[in-house]
NUVEXNU-309488 format. One record per residue (C-alpha): residue number from 1; residue in one letter; x, y, z. Coordinates in Angstrom, 2 decimals. Example, Ala and Ser with C-alpha at 12.3 -4.5 7.8 and 13.67 -1.06 7.14 Angstrom:
2
+------+------+---------+---------+---------+
: tiro : guba :    east :   north :      up :
+------+------+---------+---------+---------+
:    1 :    A :   12.30 :   -4.50 :    7.80 :
:    2 :    S :   13.67 :   -1.06 :    7.14 :
+------+------+---------+---------+---------+
# end
This chain:
322
+------+------+---------+---------+---------+
: tiro : guba :    east :   north :      up :
+------+------+---------+---------+---------+
:    1 :    M :    0.00 :    0.00 :    0.00 :
:    2 :    P :    1.56 :    3.33 :   -1.01 :
:    3 :    P :    2.15 :    5.88 :    1.73 :
:    4 :    S :   -0.34 :    8.70 :    2.16 :
:    5 :    P :    0.57 :   12.10 :    0.62 :
:    6 :    R :    1.00 :   13.54 :    4.10 :
:    7 :    R :    3.28 :   10.72 :    5.20 :
:    8 :    A :    5.29 :   10.98 :    1.99 :
:    9 :    R :    5.63 :   14.73 :    2.41 :
:   10 :    E :    6.82 :   14.44 :    6.01 :
:   11 :    A :    9.33 :   11.76 :    4.96 :
:   12 :    V :   10.77 :   14.16 :    2.40 :
:   13 :    F :   10.91 :   16.97 :    4.98 :
:   14 :    S :   12.62 :   14.71 :    7.48 :
:   15 :    K :   15.18 :   13.46 :    4.96 :
:   16 :    A :   16.00 :   17.02 :    3.82 :
:   17 :    A :   16.28 :   18.19 :    7.41 :
:   18 :    E :   18.71 :   15.42 :    8.28 :
:   19 :    A :   20.77 :   16.12 :    5.16 :
:   20 :    L :   21.04 :   19.83 :    5.92 :
:   21 :    K :   21.79 :   19.17 :    9.57 :
:   22 :    E :   24.67 :   16.88 :    8.65 :
:   23 :    D :   26.08 :   19.39 :    6.15 :
:   24 :    T :   25.47 :   22.56 :    8.19 :
:   25 :    A :   29.08 :   23.51 :    8.92 :
:   26 :    E :   30.34 :   22.52 :    5.47 :
:   27 :    L :   27.51 :   24.37 :    3.73 :
:   28 :    A :   28.10 :   27.53 :    5.76 :
:   29 :    E :   31.85 :   27.40 :    5.10 :
:   30 :    R :   31.46 :   26.80 :    1.34 :
:   31 :    W :   28.89 :   29.57 :    1.05 :
:   32 :    A :   31.02 :   32.05 :    3.03 :
:   33 :    Q :   34.12 :   31.34 :    0.95 :
:   34 :    A :   32.22 :   31.69 :   -2.34 :
:   35 :    F :   30.52 :   34.92 :   -1.32 :
:   36 :    E :   33.72 :   36.41 :    0.09 :
:   37 :    R :   35.41 :   35.85 :   -3.28 :
:   38 :    R :   32.48 :   37.44 :   -5.05 :
:   39 :    V :   32.39 :   40.64 :   -2.98 :
:   40 :    A :   36.19 :   40.89 :   -3.10 :
:   41 :    E :   35.99 :   40.96 :   -6.90 :
:   42 :    R :   33.61 :   43.92 :   -6.62 :
:   43 :    G :   35.86 :   45.68 :   -4.10 :
:   44 :    E :   33.34 :   45.46 :   -1.26 :
:   45 :    P :   34.29 :   44.58 :    2.32 :
:   46 :    F :   33.19 :   41.25 :    3.74 :
:   47 :    P :   32.16 :   40.87 :    7.40 :
:   48 :    T :   34.22 :   37.77 :    8.20 :
:   49 :    D :   34.21 :   38.05 :   12.00 :
:   50 :    G :   31.83 :   35.39 :   13.29 :
:   51 :    L :   29.72 :   35.35 :   10.12 :
:   52 :    E :   30.08 :   31.62 :    9.45 :
:   53 :    A :   28.77 :   30.87 :   12.93 :
:   54 :    D :   25.69 :   33.02 :   12.22 :
:   55 :    V :   25.12 :   31.29 :    8.90 :
:   56 :    E :   25.58 :   27.89 :   10.51 :
:   57 :    A :   22.94 :   28.80 :   13.11 :
:   58 :    L :   20.68 :   29.95 :   10.29 :
:   59 :    V :   21.08 :   26.70 :    8.35 :
:   60 :    R :   20.56 :   24.67 :   11.50 :
:   61 :    G :   17.36 :   26.57 :   12.25 :
:   62 :    I :   16.08 :   25.99 :    8.71 :
:   63 :    S :   16.88 :   22.28 :    8.92 :
:   64 :    E :   14.85 :   22.06 :   12.13 :
:   65 :    V :   11.99 :   23.92 :   10.44 :
:   66 :    L :   11.94 :   21.33 :    7.66 :
:   67 :    G :   11.90 :   18.45 :   10.09 :
:   68 :    E :    9.44 :   19.54 :   12.78 :
:   69 :    P :    6.33 :   21.74 :   12.54 :
:   70 :    W :    6.89 :   22.99 :   16.10 :
:   71 :    A :   10.35 :   24.18 :   15.09 :
:   72 :    Y :    8.73 :   26.27 :   12.37 :
:   73 :    R :    6.72 :   28.10 :   15.02 :
:   74 :    S :    9.73 :   28.40 :   17.31 :
:   75 :    F :   12.21 :   29.58 :   14.70 :
:   76 :    L :    9.90 :   31.99 :   12.87 :
:   77 :    G :    7.02 :   32.67 :   15.24 :
:   78 :    E :    9.11 :   33.45 :   18.32 :
:   79 :    G :   11.68 :   35.52 :   16.48 :
:   80 :    E :   14.82 :   33.37 :   16.57 :
:   81 :    H :   15.34 :   34.09 :   12.86 :
:   82 :    Q :   15.11 :   37.81 :   13.59 :
:   83 :    Q :   17.91 :   37.62 :   16.15 :
:   84 :    I :   20.14 :   35.80 :   13.66 :
:   85 :    G :   19.16 :   38.22 :   10.89 :
:   86 :    R :   19.98 :   41.24 :   13.06 :
:   87 :    G :   23.35 :   39.78 :   13.98 :
:   88 :    I :   24.19 :   39.12 :   10.34 :
:   89 :    A :   23.03 :   42.60 :    9.30 :
:   90 :    E :   25.08 :   44.28 :   12.03 :
:   91 :    K :   28.22 :   42.52 :   10.82 :
:   92 :    H :   27.59 :   43.75 :    7.29 :
:   93 :    V :   27.10 :   47.33 :    8.48 :
:   94 :    Q :   30.19 :   47.27 :   10.71 :
:   95 :    A :   32.28 :   45.94 :    7.84 :
:   96 :    G :   30.98 :   48.65 :    5.51 :
:   97 :    G :   28.98 :   46.29 :    3.32 :
:   98 :    T :   25.88 :   47.47 :    1.47 :
:   99 :    L :   22.33 :   46.24 :    1.82 :
:  100 :    T :   22.61 :   44.90 :   -1.73 :
:  101 :    S :   25.56 :   42.70 :   -0.80 :
:  102 :    A :   23.82 :   41.54 :    2.39 :
:  103 :    L :   20.67 :   40.46 :    0.56 :
:  104 :    E :   22.57 :   39.00 :   -2.37 :
:  105 :    A :   24.55 :   36.92 :    0.10 :
:  106 :    Y :   21.44 :   35.29 :    1.44 :
:  107 :    M :   19.80 :   34.87 :   -1.96 :
:  108 :    R :   22.90 :   32.88 :   -2.85 :
:  109 :    L :   22.51 :   30.94 :    0.40 :
:  110 :    R :   18.94 :   30.14 :   -0.62 :
:  111 :    Q :   20.28 :   28.68 :   -3.87 :
:  112 :    R :   22.79 :   26.54 :   -2.02 :
:  113 :    L :   20.16 :   25.27 :    0.39 :
:  114 :    I :   17.85 :   24.37 :   -2.46 :
:  115 :    L :   20.65 :   22.65 :   -4.35 :
:  116 :    A :   21.71 :   20.77 :   -1.22 :
:  117 :    S :   18.15 :   19.46 :   -0.90 :
:  118 :    R :   17.63 :   18.83 :   -4.61 :
:  119 :    E :   20.72 :   16.60 :   -4.79 :
:  120 :    R :   18.85 :   14.11 :   -2.63 :
:  121 :    F :   15.54 :   14.34 :   -4.49 :
:  122 :    R :   15.93 :   14.04 :   -8.23 :
:  123 :    D :   12.26 :   13.46 :   -8.97 :
:  124 :    S :    9.82 :   16.37 :   -9.23 :
:  125 :    D :    7.00 :   14.92 :   -7.18 :
:  126 :    R :    4.59 :   16.87 :   -4.99 :
:  127 :    P :    6.47 :   16.23 :   -1.70 :
:  128 :    F :    9.58 :   17.88 :   -3.12 :
:  129 :    F :    7.49 :   20.86 :   -4.29 :
:  130 :    D :    6.08 :   21.14 :   -0.76 :
:  131 :    L :    9.60 :   20.98 :    0.62 :
:  132 :    M :   10.71 :   23.86 :   -1.60 :
:  133 :    T :    7.63 :   25.87 :   -0.60 :
:  134 :    R :    8.41 :   25.52 :    3.07 :
:  135 :    L :   12.11 :   26.16 :    2.52 :
:  136 :    N :   11.45 :   29.29 :    0.45 :
:  137 :    R :    8.90 :   30.60 :    2.93 :
:  138 :    C :   11.40 :   30.18 :    5.75 :
:  139 :    I :   14.27 :   31.85 :    3.89 :
:  140 :    D :   12.02 :   34.72 :    2.74 :
:  141 :    R :   11.27 :   35.49 :    6.38 :
:  142 :    V :   14.97 :   35.39 :    7.18 :
:  143 :    L :   15.81 :   37.71 :    4.27 :
:  144 :    F :   13.19 :   40.16 :    5.48 :
:  145 :    A :   14.70 :   40.01 :    8.98 :
:  146 :    I :   18.17 :   40.71 :    7.53 :
:  147 :    A :   16.85 :   43.71 :    5.57 :
:  148 :    E :   15.02 :   45.02 :    8.63 :
:  149 :    G :   18.09 :   44.44 :   10.78 :
:  150 :    Y :   20.32 :   46.14 :    8.23 :
:  151 :    F :   18.26 :   49.32 :    8.26 :
:  152 :    S :   18.16 :   49.34 :   12.07 :
:  153 :    A :   21.92 :   48.74 :   12.30 :
:  154 :    F :   22.62 :   51.34 :    9.61 :
:  155 :    Q :   20.47 :   53.93 :   11.42 :
:  156 :    A :   22.24 :   53.15 :   14.70 :
:  157 :    E :   25.61 :   53.53 :   12.99 :
:  158 :    I :   24.60 :   56.89 :   11.48 :
:  159 :    E :   23.41 :   58.11 :   14.88 :
:  160 :    K :   26.63 :   56.90 :   16.48 :
:  161 :    Q :   28.77 :   58.70 :   13.90 :
:  162 :    A :   26.81 :   61.91 :   14.49 :
:  163 :    I :   27.96 :   62.01 :   18.12 :
:  164 :    T :   31.44 :   60.46 :   17.72 :
:  165 :    D :   34.75 :   62.19 :   17.06 :
:  166 :    P :   36.29 :   60.33 :   14.08 :
:  167 :    L :   39.91 :   60.79 :   15.22 :
:  168 :    T :   39.79 :   59.67 :   18.85 :
:  169 :    G :   36.61 :   57.60 :   18.87 :
:  170 :    L :   35.37 :   59.64 :   21.83 :
:  171 :    G :   32.10 :   61.51 :   21.90 :
:  172 :    N :   32.05 :   64.91 :   20.22 :
:  173 :    S :   30.70 :   68.25 :   21.42 :
:  174 :    R :   27.16 :   67.24 :   20.42 :
:  175 :    R :   27.42 :   64.10 :   22.54 :
:  176 :    F :   28.63 :   66.18 :   25.46 :
:  177 :    R :   25.82 :   68.71 :   25.08 :
:  178 :    E :   23.22 :   65.92 :   25.14 :
:  179 :    A :   24.80 :   64.28 :   28.20 :
:  180 :    L :   25.16 :   67.55 :   30.12 :
:  181 :    S :   21.57 :   68.54 :   29.36 :
:  182 :    A :   20.38 :   65.19 :   30.70 :
:  183 :    E :   22.57 :   65.55 :   33.80 :
:  184 :    L :   21.19 :   69.04 :   34.47 :
:  185 :    K :   17.63 :   67.68 :   34.44 :
:  186 :    R :   18.58 :   64.79 :   36.71 :
:  187 :    S :   20.42 :   66.99 :   39.19 :
:  188 :    D :   17.53 :   69.47 :   39.25 :
:  189 :    R :   15.32 :   66.58 :   40.40 :
:  190 :    T :   17.73 :   64.97 :   42.85 :
:  191 :    G :   19.72 :   67.97 :   44.09 :
:  192 :    R :   22.94 :   66.03 :   43.54 :
:  193 :    P :   26.07 :   67.94 :   42.41 :
:  194 :    F :   28.17 :   67.19 :   39.35 :
:  195 :    S :   31.27 :   68.68 :   37.77 :
:  196 :    V :   32.61 :   69.68 :   34.37 :
:  197 :    V :   36.33 :   69.63 :   33.53 :
:  198 :    F :   37.78 :   71.44 :   30.52 :
:  199 :    V :   41.10 :   70.01 :   29.26 :
:  200 :    D :   43.58 :   71.62 :   26.86 :
:  201 :    V :   46.84 :   70.13 :   25.55 :
:  202 :    D :   49.72 :   72.46 :   26.35 :
:  203 :    N :   51.79 :   73.80 :   23.44 :
:  204 :    F :   50.03 :   71.60 :   20.92 :
:  205 :    K :   51.17 :   73.78 :   18.04 :
:  206 :    D :   54.77 :   72.99 :   18.97 :
:  207 :    I :   53.92 :   69.26 :   19.00 :
:  208 :    N :   52.41 :   69.64 :   15.52 :
:  209 :    D :   55.42 :   71.55 :   14.22 :
:  210 :    T :   57.93 :   69.14 :   15.77 :
:  211 :    L :   56.32 :   65.75 :   15.16 :
:  212 :    G :   54.06 :   66.48 :   12.21 :
:  213 :    H :   50.30 :   66.20 :   11.92 :
:  214 :    V :   50.13 :   62.40 :   11.89 :
:  215 :    E :   52.13 :   61.94 :   15.10 :
:  216 :    A :   50.29 :   64.86 :   16.68 :
:  217 :    D :   47.00 :   63.06 :   15.95 :
:  218 :    Y :   48.41 :   59.92 :   17.60 :
:  219 :    T :   49.28 :   62.04 :   20.62 :
:  220 :    L :   45.75 :   63.44 :   20.84 :
:  221 :    T :   44.31 :   59.92 :   20.62 :
:  222 :    A :   46.71 :   58.67 :   23.33 :
:  223 :    I :   45.72 :   61.53 :   25.63 :
:  224 :    G :   42.04 :   60.75 :   25.08 :
:  225 :    R :   42.60 :   57.08 :   25.92 :
:  226 :    T :   44.55 :   58.01 :   29.03 :
:  227 :    L :   41.70 :   60.21 :   30.25 :
:  228 :    V :   39.15 :   57.45 :   29.65 :
:  229 :    T :   41.32 :   54.80 :   31.33 :
:  230 :    H :   41.61 :   56.74 :   34.58 :
:  231 :    L :   37.98 :   57.77 :   34.92 :
:  232 :    R :   34.97 :   55.91 :   36.25 :
:  233 :    G :   32.57 :   54.09 :   33.98 :
:  234 :    S :   29.87 :   56.69 :   34.70 :
:  235 :    D :   32.10 :   59.59 :   33.59 :
:  236 :    L :   32.12 :   60.89 :   30.04 :
:  237 :    V :   35.09 :   62.21 :   28.05 :
:  238 :    C :   34.46 :   64.03 :   24.76 :
:  239 :    R :   36.70 :   65.79 :   22.31 :
:  240 :    W :   35.57 :   69.39 :   22.28 :
:  241 :    G :   37.54 :   70.24 :   19.16 :
:  242 :    G :   41.15 :   70.85 :   18.15 :
:  243 :    D :   43.34 :   70.00 :   21.13 :
:  244 :    E :   40.59 :   70.37 :   23.75 :
:  245 :    F :   38.65 :   67.74 :   25.66 :
:  246 :    I :   35.75 :   68.12 :   28.07 :
:  247 :    I :   34.71 :   65.76 :   30.86 :
:  248 :    L :   31.40 :   65.23 :   32.66 :
:  249 :    L :   31.66 :   63.86 :   36.21 :
:  250 :    P :   28.18 :   62.89 :   37.49 :
:  251 :    E :   27.52 :   63.11 :   41.24 :
:  252 :    T :   30.96 :   64.59 :   41.87 :
:  253 :    E :   31.54 :   67.45 :   44.29 :
:  254 :    R :   34.23 :   70.09 :   43.87 :
:  255 :    A :   36.95 :   68.55 :   46.04 :
:  256 :    E :   36.60 :   65.13 :   44.41 :
:  257 :    A :   36.54 :   66.68 :   40.93 :
:  258 :    V :   39.69 :   68.71 :   41.58 :
:  259 :    G :   41.47 :   65.64 :   42.96 :
:  260 :    L :   40.45 :   63.57 :   39.94 :
:  261 :    A :   41.56 :   66.32 :   37.56 :
:  262 :    E :   44.95 :   66.42 :   39.28 :
:  263 :    R :   45.35 :   62.65 :   38.84 :
:  264 :    L :   44.50 :   62.97 :   35.16 :
:  265 :    R :   47.09 :   65.72 :   34.76 :
:  266 :    A :   49.75 :   63.51 :   36.37 :
:  267 :    E :   48.79 :   60.43 :   34.32 :
:  268 :    V :   49.09 :   62.29 :   31.01 :
:  269 :    A :   52.44 :   63.77 :   32.03 :
:  270 :    D :   53.73 :   60.25 :   32.80 :
:  271 :    C :   52.23 :   58.61 :   29.68 :
:  272 :    E :   54.92 :   57.41 :   27.25 :
:  273 :    K :   52.51 :   57.34 :   24.30 :
:  274 :    C :   51.57 :   60.97 :   24.91 :
:  275 :    A :   54.96 :   62.05 :   23.52 :
:  276 :    G :   55.85 :   64.25 :   26.49 :
:  277 :    A :   52.64 :   66.31 :   26.22 :
:  278 :    T :   51.07 :   67.89 :   29.28 :
:  279 :    I :   47.56 :   69.19 :   29.88 :
:  280 :    S :   45.94 :   72.10 :   31.67 :
:  281 :    L :   42.53 :   71.68 :   33.28 :
:  282 :    G :   39.70 :   73.87 :   34.56 :
:  283 :    V :   36.98 :   72.60 :   36.91 :
:  284 :    A :   33.44 :   73.95 :   37.35 :
:  285 :    C :   30.73 :   72.50 :   39.60 :
:  286 :    F :   26.94 :   72.45 :   39.63 :
:  287 :    P :   25.16 :   74.30 :   41.16 :
:  288 :    Q :   27.71 :   76.72 :   42.65 :
:  289 :    D :   29.39 :   77.71 :   39.37 :
:  290 :    G :   26.36 :   77.59 :   37.12 :
:  291 :    K :   22.89 :   76.12 :   36.76 :
:  292 :    D :   22.69 :   75.82 :   32.99 :
:  293 :    Y :   24.78 :   74.49 :   30.11 :
:  294 :    D :   26.32 :   77.76 :   28.98 :
:  295 :    G :   27.14 :   78.93 :   32.49 :
:  296 :    L :   28.95 :   75.74 :   33.52 :
:  297 :    V :   30.94 :   75.39 :   30.30 :
:  298 :    A :   31.92 :   79.07 :   30.43 :
:  299 :    K :   33.13 :   78.74 :   34.04 :
:  300 :    A :   35.16 :   75.63 :   33.26 :
:  301 :    D :   36.66 :   77.42 :   30.24 :
:  302 :    R :   37.65 :   80.42 :   32.38 :
:  303 :    A :   39.26 :   78.14 :   34.94 :
:  304 :    L :   41.18 :   76.43 :   32.14 :
:  305 :    Y :   42.37 :   79.80 :   30.87 :
:  306 :    A :   43.60 :   80.59 :   34.37 :
:  307 :    S :   45.65 :   77.35 :   34.36 :
:  308 :    K :   47.19 :   78.26 :   31.02 :
:  309 :    H :   47.92 :   81.82 :   32.17 :
:  310 :    A :   49.52 :   80.62 :   35.41 :
:  311 :    G :   52.09 :   78.39 :   33.71 :
:  312 :    K :   50.23 :   75.37 :   32.24 :
:  313 :    N :   50.34 :   71.71 :   33.32 :
:  314 :    M :   48.07 :   72.49 :   36.26 :
:  315 :    V :   44.50 :   72.36 :   37.56 :
:  316 :    T :   42.41 :   75.41 :   38.45 :
:  317 :    Q :   38.96 :   75.31 :   39.98 :
:  318 :    S :   36.31 :   77.87 :   39.24 :
:  319 :    T :   34.80 :   79.98 :   41.99 :
:  320 :    S :   31.29 :   81.36 :   42.06 :
:  321 :    G :   32.69 :   84.88 :   41.72 :
:  322 :    D :   34.55 :   84.18 :   38.45 :
+------+------+---------+---------+---------+
# end
């Protein structure tokens, strides 16, 4: 007695699922190598870091979908495919790849999955057609998740670039303005103090003239890293512009802020990668030195100017009468 259409269809699904599951790692590796060669020919970057593992997870999920109806609900209905798609899309964005290359990559993966299944089913009977329908439906959902994830990751990257200094990787003046505005609102509610520290590299023009612009940029980056390394995780360092940095110290009173600024001054002076550079710093505190953005930044700037005027490589704190 011939098997029922349903039983025959499930047998095909099960056989395809087992075949894909056995070949998961090899299929992912072959696909990644082929696509990497293709995008290299077009001069596009390829997000190699961890991508094969994502593809392997994708293939494994699809093989489970083919084999078990409950896996279809789990993989697609509960969003597992979306997590994988977002991860894949983020890697493409971080590597500088385009949406076109991301989607083309997974269209090519679809072809490989279909071919991997077709090799085991030469005849064109209804169960194989049903298999391809389920496979295509699954991959279409994954492709949509990749496209959606790509746009989300691309938007996040654009927003990140808008508040990031391209040389040092620190926040820029816009990032600082946003953070200080948020801290002002928080401190207005809680009554807690905070401090702002303006930092300027001493004699930076001489560093530029002596070492050249490239080495001077390395020096600026090293100073920025030194500042970040010796601050708390809750503190924020931003490049204000040129050779100036600005620091936000949440919940930090004047004495603590001055002491921290002094440690930063000493660390930069002792930093080998900072090429002998020193820094001058000015400290202003909320609410004594100002209760709004412009007032606090202006007071910190005046204190910094006082440090420069008094001989540089020193810390000056603002006073309410400045």
